[in-house]
N, C-alpha and C positions, 0 to 999 in steps of 0.2 A: 504494500500500500504506500509506503514511504517513497519507494523508487518511482512509483507512478506519479506521485505528487511533485517530485523533483523534475521529472520529465515534462509534466504539464507546465510547470513554472518556467522551465528553460525554453520550451517551445513558445510560450506566450511572450516571453521577453524578446526572443528572436523575431517574432512576428511584429511586435510593437516597434522594434528598431527599424524594420524594413518599411513599415507603414508611416513612420515619422517623417519621411521625406528625404530628399537628397541631402548629402552633406554640404556644408558651406563651400562656396567657390574659393579657389586658390586666389589669393591677392596677387595681382600683377600690375606693374606700373607701365602703362602704355606711354609712348613718347609724346603724344599731343593731347592738349586739354582744351575743351570748349569753355570759354570764360565770358563773363558779362554780368549785367544786372540780374540779381536774383539767383545766380548760380553759386557764388562764393569763390573762395580761393582754396585750392588750386583749380577748382572747376570740375567739370565732368571729363575725367581722363580715361577715355575708353576708345581712343582712336589710334590705329597703327600707322596711318599716313596723314599728311597734311591735307590731301585732297578729300579724304573721308571727313575730316573735321570741318573743313570749309563747306562741304555739301550739307552737313548738319546745321551749320551756322547760317546758311543762306536763308534770308527772309526773316530772321529772328533777332536782328540787331545784336548779334554776338560775334565774338572773334576767337581765333585760335592762337595758341602759343605753345611753347615747349613745356612739357611737364617739369616743374622744378625738382621733383623727387628724382627724375631721371637725369636732368641736367647737372644737379649738384650731388649726385651719388658719389660715394667714395671711389676714387680711381684705384686701379691696381697699383700697388707699390712697385716701383722699379728696384734698382739695385740699392741696397742699404749702404750708406756711406758710414763707415766706422771711423774710429780715431786715426789720425795721420800716422802712418808707419814709415819710418826711414829705412829703406832697404839698402 
């Protein structure tokens, strides 16, 4: 009886997890943002190209700019310069 109860609880938990809906989307910073009045800063950053962004901005009194999170992302570090060595 106890094993049946555990099995029922396990199946109901698995079913509830699948019916709860999809998992949250992975955050991704696209390179172009739609900005303007009422959208805020940095704006709606969901565009992979400038043309896509401008097409969405057309007729809405909005403009496109580069996503600041992408523009100011930490660059890969080059060669680390250590203390001066006299060879």
